[in-house]
KEKOLBA-122769 format. One record per residue (C-alpha): residue in three letters; z, y, x. Coordinates in steps of 0.1 Angstrom, whole numbers, plus 5000, padded with zeros to 4 digits. Layout:
BEGIN
AlaZYX ...
***
This chain:
BEGIN
Unk785301605487 Unk788801455499 Unk791301705510 Unk791401495544 Unk787801535548 Unk787601875541 Unk790501905571 Unk788601725595 Unk785301945590 Unk787502265594 Unk788702125626 Unk785302085632 Unk784002415625 Unk787802575641 Unk785902435674 Unk782602545673 Unk783802885666 Unk785802925697 Unk782902755716 Unk780703035701 Unk784003295722 Unk783903105749 Unk780203145753 Unk780303525745 Unk782803555773 Unk784103925764 Unk781704025731 Unk783304165700 Unk782003925671 Unk782503995633 Unk782403665609 Unk778403725602 Unk777403775639 Unk779703405644 Unk777603275610 Unk774403355627 Unk775003215661 Unk775802875638 Unk772702905623 Unk775402935586 Unk773803205564 Unk775303055532 Unk778203255514 Unk780302965513 Unk780302895550 Unk780703235561 Unk784103285538 Unk785302985555 Unk784503085594 Unk786303465580 Unk789503285572 Unk789403065604 Unk789303365623 Unk792203535605 Unk793803205609 Unk793403175646 Unk793903555655 Unk797203465640 Unk798303165662 Unk797203425687 Unk794403215701 Unk791903535695 Unk792903905695 Unk791304155668 Unk790804455689 Unk789004645662 Unk789404575622 Unk787004285615 Unk785904245651 Unk787603925670 Unk787603805710 Unk789303525729 Unk792403575741 Unk792603495780 Unk795503295787 Unk796103435820 Unk796703215851 Unk795803435879 Unk797503765886 Unk797004025912 Unk800504145929 Unk803104285958 Unk804603995982 Unk808304085983 Unk809903856009 Unk813003756009 Unk815403616034 Unk815203256030 Unk811203246036 Unk810303255996 Unk809203515981 Unk808003725945 Unk804903855932 Unk805304195921 Unk802904265896 Unk802204565876 Unk800404365843 Unk802104215811 Unk803803945826 Unk807503965825 Unk809803965853 Unk807903875890 Unk806603515900 Unk808403345921 Unk806703155955 Unk808002855975 Unk807902916011 Unk805102656016 Unk803202795987 Unk802703156004 Unk800103086025 Unk800803326054 Unk801103586031 Unk803703866046 Unk806004126031 Unk804104396017 Unk800804226011 Unk798604235985 Unk797703845969 Unk796003675942 Unk798403395928 Unk798203135905 Unk800703075878 Unk802302725870 Unk802102645831 Unk805302475827 Unk808202625850 Unk812002625854 Unk814202865853 Unk813603245843 Unk811203315866 Unk807703235864 Unk806503015897 Unk803303055916 Unk801102975944 Unk799203215966 Unk795703165964 Unk794003495983 Unk795303726008 Unk793604045991 Unk795004296015 Unk797204276042 Unk800204556041 Unk800004536081 Unk798704346110 Unk801004556138 Unk804504446144 Unk807304546173 Unk809504296191 Unk810704166222 Unk808503946244 Unk809703606249 Unk807703446281 Unk807403076292 Unk805002926317 Unk802102856294 Unk802403086263 Unk804603376251 Unk805703476215 Unk806803846203 Unk810103796182 Unk809604056152 Unk812204326146 Unk811104346112 Unk813304146092 Unk811404046064 Unk808603896090 Unk809603546096 Unk807603386116 Unk807403486152 Unk803903586166 Unk802003366192 Unk800203546220 Unk798303346243 Unk799003456287 Unk795503606284 Unk796803826258 Unk800303966273 Unk798604266287 Unk801104326318 Unk804104236292 Unk807004076310 Unk809903846292 Unk812504086273 Unk810204406270 Unk809804546242 Unk806004566228 Unk803504666197 Unk801704296189 Unk798404266164 Unk798103976148 Unk794403866157 Unk794203536139 Unk796503286116 Unk794102946116 Unk794702766081 Unk797902516084 Unk799202686119 Unk802902776113 Unk802403086137 Unk799903306138 Unk798903456168 Unk798103786184 Unk797803996216 Unk799904256230 Unk798504616223 Unk800904846235 Unk804204766259 Unk806504966245 Unk809104986277 Unk812604816284 Unk814804756252 Unk817304996245 Unk815905266262 Unk815505606241 Unk811905636245 Unk811605236240 Unk813305246207 Unk811505586190 Unk807905456200 Unk808805126187 Unk809905296151 Unk806905526149 Unk804805186159 Unk806704976131 Unk805705216104 Unk802205226118 Unk802505606130 Unk799805586160 Unk801005666192 Unk798905886209 Unk795506066196 Unk792105926203 Unk790606086233 Unk787506226208 Unk790106376189 Unk791906576215 Unk788506646228 Unk787106796196 Unk790607016196 Unk790407126229 Unk786807236224 Unk788307476194 Unk788807856209 Unk791408106207 Unk789008386202 Unk787908496166 Unk784908676164 Unk784309036149 Unk782008866123 Unk784808606113 Unk787408936106 Unk785109116090 Unk785108866063 Unk788808886058 Unk791609116045 Unk793309266075 Unk797109276078 Unk797509336113 Unk798709686102 Unk801609556083 Unk804909426095 Unk805109086094 Unk807208846103 Unk807808456114 Unk811408296105 Unk811607906120 Unk814307676134 Unk814907786173 Unk813407486187 Unk810107526165 Unk807107546181 Unk804407536152 Unk804807836132 Unk802207756099 Unk804008066077 Unk804608456083 Unk805808686061 Unk804709066052 Unk806409356041 Unk805309666026 Unk806609955999 Unk804310055977 Unk803510405959 Unk805610355926 Unk808610165939 Unk807209815940 Unk806809635970 Unk804109375985 Unk805109066000 Unk802408886016 Unk802908476026 Unk800508416052 Unk799908016062 Unk797807896089 Unk794207876085 Unk793907496093 Unk790907436072 Unk788907696090 Unk789307516124 Unk789507156107 Unk785907066089 Unk785506786061 Unk784506496078 Unk785106556118 Unk787506306140 Unk790206616135 Unk790306546100 Unk789606226098 Unk792806196121 Unk794806376103 Unk794106236069 Unk795005906083 Unk798306036096 Unk799106246067 Unk802006426076 Unk803506516111 Unk806706286115 Unk810206446128 Unk812306166145 Unk815506236158 Unk814606386194 Unk811206456186 Unk808106576166 Unk804806356162 Unk802306636148 Unk799506556125 Unk797206736144 Unk796706756185 Unk799407016207 Unk796307266208 Unk796207286171 Unk799307236160 Unk801207466187 Unk798407686199 Unk795607786180 Unk797207756147 Unk800407836155 Unk801408216142 Unk803008296175 Unk804008646178 Unk801808936193 Unk798808716189 Unk795808786159 Unk795908486136 Unk793608366110 Unk795608276077 Unk795508196039 Unk797308376025 Unk799108465991 Unk799708825984 Unk802708945957 Unk803509305946 Unk806909245929 Unk809009485912 Unk812809535915 Unk813409255894 Unk811309015920 Unk808708995889 Unk805208945901 Unk803509225886 Unk800309155905 Unk799308885933 Unk795908785955 Unk794808475969 Unk792408466002 Unk791608446039 Unk793108726062 Unk793808776099 Unk797408856107 Unk799508986138 Unk803608886135 Unk805509176150 Unk808408926154 Unk809308546160 Unk813008536145 Unk815408216140 Unk817508166113 Unk820008206134 Unk818708536141 Unk818208666110 Unk821508516094 Unk823008756116 Unk821409026108 Unk821808956070 Unk825508936075 Unk825609236099 Unk823509406079 Unk822409546111 Unk819709456137 Unk815809466145 Unk814209516111 Unk817709486092 Unk815809716061 Unk813109486056 Unk815209156060 Unk817809256037 Unk815209366010 Unk813708996016 Unk816808826009 Unk817909035982 Unk814008975967 Unk814908595970 Unk818208635952 Unk816208745929 Unk813808455927 Unk816308225931 Unk818008325900 Unk815208345879 Unk814507975893 Unk818107835881 Unk818008045847 Unk814707825841 Unk816307465844 Unk816007415884 Unk818407165902 Unk820107275931 Unk820706925956 Unk822507085988 Unk823406756005 Unk825406786040 Unk822506736074 Unk823706556100 Unk822606626137 Unk822906506169 Unk823506656203 Unk821806446228 Unk821806486264 Unk818806476289 Unk818206046283 Unk818206126246 Unk822005996240 Unk824106086213 Unk826806286229 Unk827806486199 Unk827406516158 Unk827306886140 Unk826406956104 Unk823207196098 Unk824107416072 Unk821507586049 Unk822807966049 Unk820608266034 Unk818308316064 Unk816807926054 Unk816608006019 Unk815408326020 Unk812008166033 Unk812207896012 Unk812008105982 Unk808808285988 Unk807407976002 Unk808107815966 Unk806808155945 Unk803108095968 Unk803207735961 Unk804107755922 Unk801608105922 Unk798407895939 Unk799207585913 Unk799707815881 Unk796508005890 Unk794207695895 Unk795707565866 Unk795107885843 Unk791207945858 Unk790707595843 Unk791807665809 Unk789407615781 Unk786907535811 Unk786207215825 Unk789407085841 Unk789307195881 Unk790206875902 Unk793706995924 Unk796106845943 Unk799306905926 Unk803206825935 Unk805006595902 Unk808206535898 Unk808706345866 Unk811706385845 Unk814506125858 Unk814505775840 Unk817505815809 Unk819505535818 Unk819605625858 Unk820505985845 Unk823805785816 Unk824905635847 Unk824905875871 Unk826706095849 Unk829205815836 Unk829805755876 Unk830406175879 Unk832606125852 Unk835405925868 Unk835206235893 Unk836306455864 Unk832806635868 Unk831106625834 Unk826906605830 Unk825506695791 Unk822606465791 Unk820706575762 Unk818206805768 Unk816306905798 Unk817507265810 Unk821607185799 Unk821406835820 Unk819807105852 Unk823107355845 Unk825307115842 Unk824006905876 Unk823807285890 Unk827507335881 Unk828407005894 Unk826307055927 Unk828707385936 Unk831907245923 Unk831406945947 Unk830507145981 Unk832707076009 Unk834106825995 Unk834606466008 Unk832606285977 Unk829506555982 Unk827706335999 Unk827506055974 Unk827606255946 Unk824306435961 Unk822906135969 Unk823505955937 Unk821806195914 Unk818806205942 Unk818805875935 Unk818805905896 Unk815906155894 Unk812006045899 Unk810106065933 Unk807706375939 Unk804306225946 Unk801206445952 Unk798606375924 Unk795706535904 Unk797006445869 Unk800906545862 Unk801506905876 Unk805106995864 Unk808006985887 Unk811506895868 Unk813606975900 Unk812107285902 Unk811607365869 Unk807907485875 Unk804907415855 Unk802807385876 Unk803307285915 Unk801607205948 Unk802107235986 Unk800207535997 Unk802707646029 Unk802607376055 Unk798507226062 Unk800107206104 Unk801806926094 Unk801006846061 Unk797506666052 Unk797906786010 Unk798407126025 Unk794807156040 Unk793306986008 Unk795207265985 Unk793607516011 Unk789707366005 Unk790007325971 Unk791507705967 Unk788807805988 Unk786007625969 Unk787107765936 Unk787908125944 Unk783708115956 Unk783207985920 Unk782507645929 Unk782507355905 Unk785107065899 Unk785506795924 Unk785406455919 Unk788806365907 Unk789205995914 Unk788706055954 Unk790806295956 Unk793806105935 Unk793105845962 Unk793606105987 Unk796706185969 Unk797905795968 Unk797505816006 Unk799406106011 Unk802306025992 Unk802705696010 Unk802405806045 Unk805206086033 Unk807305796024 Unk806605616057 Unk807505906076 Unk810405976054 Unk811505606066 Unk810605606099 Unk813105936105 Unk815405746086 Unk815405416109 Unk815805706136 Unk819205836122 Unk820405496121 Unk819405426155 Unk821005696169 Unk824205646146 Unk824605286164 Unk824605446197 Unk826905706192 Unk829105436175 Unk828605176209 Unk831205296225 Unk833405336197 Unk834204956188 Unk837904836179 Unk838405216166 Unk839605316134 Unk838105616108 Unk838705696075 Unk835205676055 Unk834405716022 Unk832005446002 Unk828405515999 Unk826905235986 Unk827104885970 Unk824804595972 Unk825904235963 Unk826804136002 Unk828904456011 Unk830004776007 Unk828605086025 Unk830905336043 Unk830105666056 Unk832805786083 Unk834106116075 Unk833706266112 Unk830506206118 Unk828406026092 Unk828005756108 Unk827405446077 Unk827705106085 Unk828304826062 Unk831504596052 Unk830304236043 Unk831904116014 Unk832903776030 Unk834604006056 Unk837104126028 Unk839803826031 Unk842303896002 Unk840403775972 Unk836903695964 Unk834804055960 Unk831804075934 Unk829904375923 Unk830004545892 Unk826604715890 Unk826904895860 Unk830305075870 Unk829705115909 Unk832604875926 Unk833504555934 Unk836204395919 Unk838804125934 Unk838803785907 Unk842003685913 Unk843904005917 Unk841204265903 Unk841504525932 Unk838704765930 Unk836704945955 Unk834405215939 Unk831405405952 Unk833305765965 Unk836605625971 Unk838005686005 Unk838905336029 Unk840105276065 Unk837805076085 Unk837304976122 Unk834204926138 Unk833604576142 Unk830304546157 Unk827104736169 Unk823404576173 Unk821104866182 Unk818104596184 Unk818504576143 Unk820104926141 Unk823104806119 Unk826704886122 Unk829504606108 Unk833104786102 Unk835904586087 Unk838204736061 Unk841604786073 Unk842804956039 Unk842805176016 Unk843605506027 
***
């Protein structure tokens, strides 16, 4: 047989072999199975097939996941991912698959997809430039269907102009769907339809929020913007109101009774929901018993009830500048579940016997009944700790001494202490900011925090150790991964410019040097910049059933057990702990992991909403200061500008690079600075500058500064 003929037969055989793989879809086949499907049983044909399989695997047409077994490699033309909208109306699809880089989608190829939507996109085979290009073929899941904005009214129709800068389409509102909204008012609209080919979505006004610029309107708009319900459904309120304050003797009989043991609550002066209390007593032999008592929300909120479904959807209470939006209706959060003084209350407790070095000698977890003897504010406790006299001073001083020892143990094991300055606004009766003050965390705050950390740690440890050697017990952990090495190195390099050295060689040494840094920067102008940058270099803490170590706290196991009135994961933890204490079998991990993911997402939304409310109040506070000059610290850098935090009031605004007219400035991301291209003048993160308040846009929660000079 000639060489040419042999080559031709080889090509035909290759085509036949690949046809076999296409027809068998995802089945792994070896050379014998391929030969059988082609009805070729002679040794020579089998050898040629084996050779072709190896060649095609080398070319990347076939894959060999198991030795000698092959499968057709799918050339992926579709991907699923999230839409990340840009300011010009184009977008990128952010994927989690093997594609390197994100997929660019031109505006006309988006098919009505919006920012955050999960979509299926087709990838073009040939694309110009560094990014793959494609088009959206299916919207799998909308990120949101409700948008806040301003109503613009004409005779026959109306539009809602969305507040969200990444929502680039105005929403068409038929007159019949206005529901009383007037021109110029702020409202919440829901998209009801988006016909194929239509430029704008069609919607209806769901809530009229009020007059633009009024405090109540703007705070409500922030909640609506981040997807938090504006009120509790009637059936949820009804279910809550039906819950009685009275506790039956039968219920008390099944609990450990702490009503005769001294019990205190310590909370902010304006708090209404008290979900934790501490009991204290001396034990024979010199040890002490400290009980961490947490409101027994899971006793009142049953799985599958309307209350439970609503609490799960919300995930958390939301803390805006001027209000709290509770996860549970007020009858429960401020009433039945709240550990108010001089009332019998049901709790889920973690009780510890501690020696004089604050080491846990013994522990007990279970349901209790308590009677709080006194409700303290942090300020009252701080006064007593400093004066060493006052109501229950001996107990408070003993607790504070133990808290110091617990803290010492924690830092010895490599925990990191992040102490950033928290700024609060003084508001008038209309909610307008009239002053700014710094909230300090003193011993009274840390005392409570350290005992809550102990309870969270020991509950998580108890479940993890109970499961060792047996089947794994599904549980809700609070996980905090080690920081990304590159992020940490970048931060260490930046901190060195201020004269601070960070050891990045090992976990505990890194933590120790970070703590030295945090102690050194306290009270200095660069404190907030360095603390925030350090926090940004860390991984984000999440809820999960899987990983359960906490890098920031240096705990092998950690959970959230201590705030079930305001956090749904704590309710889940209480239920699981009760279930396992009663000898229950492990629950469905996949289901709980989905619940954890939702809880983590809602926690982020709540933090974003809180930040948005702070931004609004900052803008409102500086509204009367347009044209005034302030010294500030460069707190952030982007390609288009630098953020500056005013030293005096901690309000943050932006200097746009186009407004610095002595040179053309470009961001140097690696060195956290912007550099003038001609004169090489440099503005570095943490530098002190003098700014002028140029413009305040309340509706966008934006503050624009002009650079006056370097201070």
